[in-house]
C-alpha positions as CSV (number, residue, x, y, z in Angstrom):
1,X,-56.5,-101.9,96.0
2,X,-53.9,-101.3,93.4
3,X,-50.5,-102.9,93.0
4,X,-48.4,-101.8,96.0
5,X,-51.3,-101.2,98.3
6,X,-50.8,-102.9,101.7
7,X,-52.9,-104.4,104.5
8,X,-51.0,-104.8,107.8
9,X,-51.1,-107.7,110.2
10,X,-49.0,-110.0,112.3
11,X,-47.9,-113.6,112.1
12,X,-46.7,-115.8,115.0
13,X,-43.2,-114.5,114.2
14,X,-43.8,-110.8,114.0
15,X,-45.1,-108.1,111.7
16,X,-46.1,-108.6,108.1
17,X,-47.8,-106.8,105.3
18,X,-50.0,-107.9,102.4
19,X,-49.2,-106.3,99.1
20,X,-51.5,-106.7,96.0
21,X,-49.9,-107.4,92.7
22,X,-51.8,-106.7,89.5
23,X,-50.2,-109.6,87.6
24,X,-48.0,-112.6,87.9
25,X,-45.3,-110.5,86.2
26,X,-45.0,-108.5,89.4
27,X,-43.2,-111.6,90.8
28,X,-39.9,-112.6,89.3
29,X,-39.7,-116.2,88.1
30,X,-37.2,-117.0,90.9
31,X,-39.6,-115.6,93.5
32,X,-42.4,-117.7,92.3
33,X,-40.2,-120.8,91.9
34,X,-39.3,-120.3,95.6
35,X,-42.8,-121.4,96.7
36,X,-43.6,-125.1,97.3
37,X,-45.0,-127.2,94.4
38,X,-44.2,-124.7,91.7
39,X,-41.1,-126.4,90.2
40,X,-40.4,-130.0,89.1
41,X,-37.3,-130.0,91.3
42,X,-39.4,-129.7,94.5
43,X,-39.2,-133.2,95.7
44,X,-40.5,-132.3,99.2
45,X,-43.9,-130.8,98.2
46,X,-44.5,-132.4,94.8
47,X,-44.8,-130.5,91.6
48,X,-48.1,-129.2,90.4
49,X,-47.7,-127.6,86.9
50,X,-51.0,-125.7,87.2
51,X,-49.5,-123.4,89.8
52,X,-46.2,-122.9,88.0
53,X,-45.0,-119.5,86.8
54,X,-45.1,-120.8,83.2
55,X,-48.8,-121.8,83.4
56,X,-50.2,-118.8,85.3
57,X,-48.1,-116.3,83.2
58,X,-49.3,-117.8,80.0
59,X,-52.9,-117.3,81.1
60,X,-52.3,-113.6,81.6
61,X,-49.8,-113.0,78.7
62,X,-52.3,-114.6,76.2
63,X,-55.1,-112.4,77.4
64,X,-57.2,-115.2,78.8
65,X,-57.1,-114.2,82.5
66,X,-57.0,-110.4,82.4
67,X,-59.3,-107.5,83.4
68,X,-61.0,-107.6,79.9
69,X,-62.2,-111.2,80.5
70,X,-63.3,-110.6,84.1
71,X,-60.1,-112.0,85.7
72,X,-58.2,-109.0,87.0
73,X,-55.0,-110.1,88.7
74,X,-55.0,-109.3,92.5
75,X,-52.3,-111.7,93.6
76,X,-51.3,-111.4,97.2
77,X,-47.7,-111.0,98.4
78,X,-47.1,-111.7,102.1
79,X,-43.9,-109.8,103.2
80,X,-42.0,-109.1,106.4
81,X,-41.7,-105.5,107.6
82,X,-38.3,-105.5,105.9
83,X,-39.8,-106.5,102.5
84,X,-38.8,-110.2,102.4
85,X,-41.3,-112.3,100.6
86,X,-42.8,-115.1,102.7
87,X,-45.8,-116.3,100.7
88,X,-48.4,-115.6,98.0
89,X,-51.9,-116.3,96.9
90,X,-52.9,-116.5,93.2
91,X,-56.0,-114.3,93.2
92,X,-58.2,-112.5,90.9
93,X,-60.9,-109.7,91.1
94,X,-63.8,-111.3,89.3
95,X,-66.8,-109.6,87.6
96,X,-68.7,-112.9,87.1
97,X,-68.6,-116.5,88.1
98,X,-67.6,-118.1,84.9
99,X,-64.7,-120.6,84.5
100,X,-64.6,-121.5,88.2
101,X,-66.4,-124.9,88.5
102,X,-67.5,-124.2,92.1
103,X,-70.9,-122.7,91.5
104,X,-72.1,-119.6,93.5
105,X,-74.7,-118.3,91.0
106,X,-77.5,-118.9,93.5
107,X,-75.7,-116.9,96.1
108,X,-75.2,-113.9,93.8
109,X,-78.8,-114.0,92.6
110,X,-80.2,-114.1,96.1
111,X,-77.9,-111.3,97.3
112,X,-78.7,-109.0,94.4
113,X,-82.5,-109.7,94.7
114,X,-82.1,-108.5,98.3
115,X,-80.4,-105.3,97.2
116,X,-76.8,-106.3,97.6
117,X,-74.0,-106.2,95.1
118,X,-72.2,-109.5,94.7
119,X,-69.7,-108.6,92.0
120,X,-66.9,-107.9,92.0
121,X,-65.5,-110.6,94.2
122,X,-62.1,-112.0,95.0
123,X,-61.3,-115.5,93.6
124,X,-58.3,-117.5,94.8
125,X,-58.0,-120.1,92.0
126,X,-56.2,-121.2,88.9
127,X,-58.4,-119.8,86.1
128,X,-60.5,-122.3,84.1
129,X,-58.9,-125.2,86.0
130,X,-61.0,-127.5,88.4
131,X,-57.9,-129.1,89.9
132,X,-56.9,-129.3,93.5
133,X,-53.6,-127.6,94.3
134,X,-51.8,-125.3,96.7
135,X,-53.5,-121.9,97.0
136,X,-51.7,-120.6,100.1
137,X,-48.1,-120.6,98.7
138,X,-45.3,-120.7,101.2
139,X,-41.7,-119.9,100.5
140,X,-39.5,-122.9,101.1
141,X,-37.8,-122.9,104.5
142,X,-40.4,-120.7,106.1
143,X,-42.8,-121.6,109.0
144,X,-45.6,-123.1,106.8
145,X,-48.4,-122.8,109.5
146,X,-47.6,-119.2,110.4
147,X,-47.3,-118.1,106.8
148,X,-50.5,-119.8,105.7
149,X,-52.3,-118.2,108.7
150,X,-51.0,-114.8,107.6
151,X,-52.1,-115.4,104.0
152,X,-55.6,-116.5,105.1
153,X,-55.9,-113.4,107.3
154,X,-54.5,-111.2,104.5
155,X,-57.1,-112.5,102.0
156,X,-59.9,-111.7,104.4
157,X,-58.4,-108.2,105.1
158,X,-58.0,-107.5,101.4
159,X,-61.6,-108.5,100.8
160,X,-62.8,-106.1,103.5
161,X,-60.5,-103.2,102.3
162,X,-61.7,-103.6,98.8
163,X,-65.3,-103.5,100.0
164,X,-66.3,-106.5,97.8
165,X,-68.9,-109.1,98.8
166,X,-66.7,-112.1,99.2
167,X,-63.4,-113.9,98.9
168,X,-63.3,-117.5,97.6
169,X,-60.5,-120.2,97.7
170,X,-61.6,-122.9,95.3
171,X,-60.1,-126.4,94.9
172,X,-58.1,-125.9,98.0
173,X,-56.0,-128.6,99.6
174,X,-57.9,-130.2,102.5
175,X,-55.1,-129.5,104.9
176,X,-55.5,-125.8,104.4
177,X,-59.2,-125.7,105.0
178,X,-58.7,-125.6,108.8
179,X,-56.5,-122.5,108.5
180,X,-59.0,-120.8,106.3
181,X,-61.9,-121.7,108.6
182,X,-60.0,-120.3,111.6
183,X,-59.8,-117.0,109.6
184,X,-63.5,-116.9,109.2
185,X,-64.0,-118.7,105.9
186,X,-66.9,-121.2,105.3
187,X,-66.1,-124.8,104.2
188,X,-67.7,-126.2,101.1
189,X,-67.3,-129.7,99.6
190,X,-68.0,-131.2,96.2
191,X,-67.3,-134.4,94.3
192,X,-64.8,-135.5,91.6
193,X,-63.6,-138.8,90.3
194,X,-59.9,-139.8,90.3
195,X,-58.0,-142.9,89.3
196,X,-55.5,-144.3,91.9
197,X,-52.5,-146.3,90.7
198,X,-51.9,-149.0,93.2
199,X,-48.5,-149.9,91.9
200,X,-49.9,-151.5,88.7
201,X,-47.2,-152.7,86.3
202,X,-49.6,-152.6,83.3
203,X,-53.2,-152.1,82.4
204,X,-54.0,-155.8,82.8
205,X,-53.0,-155.5,86.5
206,X,-55.5,-152.7,86.9
207,X,-58.2,-154.7,85.1
208,X,-57.7,-157.6,87.5
209,X,-59.0,-155.4,90.3
210,X,-62.4,-155.1,88.6
211,X,-65.4,-157.3,88.8
212,X,-65.5,-159.8,85.9
213,X,-68.5,-158.2,84.2
214,X,-67.0,-154.7,84.5
215,X,-63.7,-156.0,83.2
216,X,-65.3,-157.5,80.1
217,X,-67.3,-154.3,79.5
218,X,-64.1,-152.2,79.7
219,X,-62.2,-154.3,77.2
220,X,-65.2,-154.2,74.8
221,X,-65.5,-150.4,75.1
222,X,-61.8,-149.9,74.3
223,X,-62.0,-152.2,71.3
224,X,-65.0,-150.4,69.9
225,X,-63.5,-147.0,70.5
226,X,-60.7,-147.8,68.0
227,X,-62.8,-150.0,65.7
228,X,-63.0,-147.5,62.7
229,X,-59.3,-147.5,61.9
230,X,-58.5,-145.1,64.8
231,X,-55.0,-145.0,66.4
232,X,-53.8,-143.1,69.4
233,X,-50.6,-140.9,69.7
234,X,-49.1,-139.6,72.9
235,X,-47.5,-136.2,72.2
236,X,-45.2,-134.3,74.6
237,X,-42.1,-132.2,74.6
238,X,-40.8,-131.6,71.1
239,X,-43.8,-133.4,69.6
240,X,-46.0,-130.3,70.3
241,X,-45.5,-128.5,67.1
242,X,-47.7,-125.5,66.0
243,X,-49.4,-127.8,63.5
244,X,-50.4,-130.1,66.4
245,X,-51.7,-127.1,68.4
246,X,-53.7,-126.0,65.4
247,X,-55.4,-129.4,65.3
248,X,-56.0,-129.5,69.0
249,X,-57.4,-126.0,69.1
250,X,-59.9,-126.9,66.4
251,X,-61.1,-129.7,68.7
252,X,-61.2,-127.5,71.7
253,X,-63.2,-124.8,69.9
254,X,-65.7,-127.2,68.6
255,X,-66.5,-128.7,72.1
256,X,-66.1,-125.4,73.9
257,X,-68.5,-123.6,71.6
258,X,-71.2,-126.2,72.2
259,X,-70.7,-126.4,76.0
260,X,-70.0,-122.8,77.1
261,X,-70.9,-120.6,74.1
262,X,-67.5,-118.9,74.2
263,X,-64.4,-121.0,75.0
264,X,-62.1,-119.5,77.6
265,X,-58.7,-120.3,76.2
266,X,-57.1,-118.7,73.1
267,X,-55.0,-120.2,70.4
268,X,-52.1,-118.0,71.6
269,X,-52.3,-119.6,75.1
270,X,-51.6,-123.1,73.7
271,X,-48.6,-121.8,71.8
272,X,-47.3,-120.2,75.0
273,X,-47.6,-123.3,77.1
274,X,-46.1,-125.4,74.3
275,X,-43.1,-123.1,74.4
276,X,-42.8,-122.6,78.2
277,X,-43.7,-126.1,79.6
278,X,-43.8,-128.6,76.8
279,X,-42.3,-131.4,79.0
280,X,-45.2,-131.0,81.4
281,X,-47.9,-131.5,78.8
282,X,-49.4,-134.7,77.3
283,X,-51.7,-134.5,74.3
284,X,-53.6,-137.7,73.7
285,X,-54.5,-137.5,70.0
286,X,-56.7,-139.8,68.0
287,X,-55.8,-140.3,64.3
288,X,-58.0,-141.7,61.4
289,X,-57.2,-141.7,57.7
290,X,-54.0,-139.8,58.2
291,X,-55.3,-136.9,60.2
292,X,-56.1,-136.1,63.8
293,X,-59.8,-136.1,64.6
294,X,-59.9,-135.8,68.4
295,X,-57.6,-135.0,71.4
296,X,-57.3,-134.3,75.1
297,X,-54.8,-132.2,76.9
298,X,-53.2,-133.3,80.2
299,X,-50.6,-131.8,82.5
300,X,-47.9,-134.0,84.1
301,X,-47.0,-133.4,87.7
302,X,-44.5,-135.2,89.8
303,X,-47.0,-137.8,91.0
304,X,-50.3,-136.9,89.2
305,X,-51.7,-136.5,85.7
306,X,-54.2,-133.7,85.4
307,X,-56.8,-134.2,82.6
308,X,-58.2,-130.9,81.3
309,X,-59.8,-130.2,77.9
310,X,-61.1,-132.5,75.2
311,X,-62.5,-132.0,71.7
312,X,-63.2,-133.7,68.4
313,X,-64.2,-133.1,64.8
314,X,-65.6,-136.6,64.2
315,X,-68.0,-138.5,66.5
316,X,-67.2,-142.1,67.2
317,X,-68.7,-144.4,70.0
318,X,-66.7,-144.4,73.2
319,X,-63.8,-142.4,71.7
320,X,-64.2,-139.7,74.4
321,X,-63.8,-142.3,77.1
322,X,-60.8,-143.8,75.4
323,X,-58.9,-140.6,74.8
324,X,-59.8,-138.9,78.1
325,X,-59.9,-141.7,80.7
326,X,-58.5,-145.0,79.5
327,X,-55.4,-143.5,77.9
328,X,-54.8,-141.4,81.0
329,X,-54.7,-144.6,83.1
330,X,-52.3,-146.2,80.6
331,X,-50.0,-143.2,80.8
332,X,-50.1,-143.0,84.6
333,X,-49.2,-146.6,84.9
334,X,-46.3,-146.4,82.4
335,X,-45.0,-143.2,84.1
336,X,-45.6,-144.6,87.6
337,X,-47.8,-141.6,88.5
338,X,-50.0,-142.1,91.6
339,X,-53.2,-140.3,90.5
340,X,-55.2,-139.2,87.5
341,X,-57.4,-136.3,88.2
342,X,-59.9,-136.3,85.3
343,X,-61.6,-132.9,85.8
344,X,-64.9,-131.7,87.1
345,X,-68.0,-133.8,87.6
346,X,-68.9,-136.8,85.5
347,X,-70.3,-139.9,87.2
348,X,-69.7,-141.8,84.0
349,X,-66.0,-141.9,85.1
350,X,-67.0,-144.3,87.9
351,X,-67.5,-147.2,85.5
352,X,-64.0,-146.5,84.0
353,X,-62.2,-147.2,87.3
354,X,-62.2,-143.7,88.8
355,X,-63.2,-143.4,92.4
356,X,-65.3,-140.6,94.1
357,X,-63.1,-138.0,95.9
358,X,-64.2,-135.1,98.0
359,X,-63.1,-131.6,96.9
360,X,-62.8,-128.6,99.2
361,X,-63.2,-124.9,98.9
362,X,-63.4,-122.0,101.4
363,X,-65.5,-118.8,101.2
364,X,-65.4,-115.6,103.2
365,X,-68.7,-113.7,103.0
366,X,-68.5,-110.1,104.2
367,X,-72.2,-109.4,104.7
368,X,-73.5,-111.0,107.9
369,X,-76.9,-111.9,106.5
370,X,-75.6,-113.5,103.4
371,X,-72.9,-115.2,105.4
372,X,-75.4,-116.8,107.7
373,X,-77.6,-118.0,104.8
374,X,-74.6,-119.5,103.0
375,X,-73.4,-121.2,106.1
376,X,-76.7,-122.9,106.6
377,X,-76.8,-124.0,103.0
378,X,-73.2,-125.3,103.2
379,X,-74.0,-127.4,106.3
380,X,-76.7,-129.2,104.4
381,X,-74.7,-129.4,101.2
382,X,-71.7,-131.1,103.0
383,X,-74.0,-133.8,104.4
384,X,-75.4,-134.5,101.0
385,X,-71.9,-134.6,99.4
386,X,-70.8,-137.0,102.1
387,X,-73.9,-139.2,101.6
388,X,-73.5,-139.2,97.8
389,X,-69.8,-140.1,98.2
390,X,-70.6,-143.1,100.3
391,X,-73.3,-144.2,97.8
392,X,-70.9,-143.9,94.8
393,X,-68.1,-145.7,96.6
394,X,-70.5,-148.7,97.1
395,X,-71.0,-148.7,93.3
396,X,-67.5,-148.7,92.0
397,X,-66.6,-151.5,89.5
398,X,-63.9,-153.0,91.8
399,X,-64.0,-156.5,93.1
400,X,-65.5,-156.6,96.6
401,X,-63.2,-159.4,97.8
402,X,-60.2,-157.0,97.3
403,X,-61.8,-154.3,99.5
404,X,-62.5,-156.5,102.5
């Protein structure tokens, strides 16, 4: 489907159409800002900067999430018969499964060995970003349940009209999974680790909730991380100069090249977000001998800090943990943010005061045989994720007397 193509349907309130937009630029900024969670002024839904117009447009304008990189914009617009915009889905036609963090390589391999064609597929996601957030976007003031049902049905209809193998909604909000399941999507779960700010006034208040042995280990780790004359700067807003971005990009490229072979984000992308959303960004930068040697980028929501990329040009014991996890907790407590989401995977976060959290995604598989096989796999996987979550929760560093 090209931009302007439509799939018809009906919500509880009447007729609607789904129109496919080839880029975020097909929406005006005011249109996008009319959805819940996309602006800092949205006190009802809470602001998530990773679904903001500024962030998503920077991914496309910088050439990071475009057809050439295998992320062709196929964003859905849900409109009334009169053309009034009700909702949207940030969506991409994908030619691979890279940069998603919810892994379906086994599904694609099995389907193609059986003679099927798995790619292209539809991916409802924020590219390169394993962070939970709204995926079924509803215009403020509209009937949320009806619009979300229309968006879920529309995503399924577009998948079928395109003739692609599947449509995937990754890092979805748990409350939207029921809507997606009702439309025929399969439910998948996974594990992340988040810090929860229980109204701490300072870092020592947080430490007091840990078992004595864990508390001592945490203090020692933080001391040793800064033992070689290293200091930490928090940079945001006007602090984010092009020179700072040059330094951070060098860190990002070093780590990205070793982990993925080809980093996903370009230098131009960082300049764009620095220009468009500087007040929503926190760079935690480590300095030694007058120069920056490591850093991590975070995005600041209305009640959450979202940790993303890290890199370094010098290796020091525990510096990664200090820059990515401990400093994020410090910042969240100071800013009175409720949660730190520290990215995908990583059981090492558990020992740093991050708790296991279940993540959710939903998957529409068009081919009946593949759908049945995936459904069976996901039933077993959900049980294992639940079992592992219970096990990990039993091994958090927190004092047991506080949990009774």
